[in-house]
C-alpha positions, 0 to 999 in steps of 0.5 A: 924407139918404135922401129927397135921393137918392131925390128926386136919383134920381127927376129925374135919370130924369126929365132923363134920359127927356124929353132922349130924347126926340123932338119931335111936330110938330101939323098944322093944317089952315085953309079958309076963304074971301075977300068982299066982303061988301057984294057979295056974289052966291051961285049956287043949284043944285036939283041937284049932278049930273045923269044924262043918257042918250041912243040914239046912233041918236036923238042930236041933234046940236050947235046942235039944239033940244033935245028932252028935256033934263034940266031944272036950276034956278039962284037968284042972290041975295045973301049976307046979304041985302047991298043992293049985290048985290040992286040991281046983280041989280036993274039987270042988271049981274049974268051967270053964267059957265058954266066946263068945257071946252070940245068939240073942235068947235064948243066951242058944248057941254061935253066928255064929260071922259070916259077910257077905252076904255069912254068914249062919243066923238063927244058933247058935253053941251049946254045949254040954253034953258027954250025948247030953244033953244040956250044960248051957252055963251062968253058971259057968261049973263044974267038979265035986270033988274029983281030983285034975285033971279034965278030960271032953268030951263036944260036938259042935253042930250047933244048930237053933235058936229059933224063926229062921229059919236056911240058909245055908252060912257061919259059924266062932265063938270064945270061950274062957274056962276060970278057975273060981274059986266057 
């Protein structure tokens, strides 16, 4: 009889203990992407960041040819070596779009997005071909054709925005390189 009473008392405590407990939730973070693996292309850059400097007394004007750019290698090829992307590259149907905040002068350079009193003013980030000619960032950047992969060498250099005076200070900018199908 003692065993039955002790067992009943233990069971009662367990029921009471769980009756007063609070629920504990669990959180699951999910990340991923959805792709069309049949024709997916990818872009690879040889750098994830570039440090640009210029002397305000010798900075090139917006629209001028580059004089001392920082080089950047961009490669485009098929994800998982799929034939569809390779075929589109071969046919010249793949380009790259440069996406970011454009300058407030001509809109042909990327804006300095640094803020505060120590931010440079009148300065943008210019993109250039390997032959020093400015790249039109408003148009898809053509990769050429007759190749199943593309490697391009670009240059970045700070420019004084047209109609503005460059002042010394910090420079910040972000540009997304995005596949564009033609």
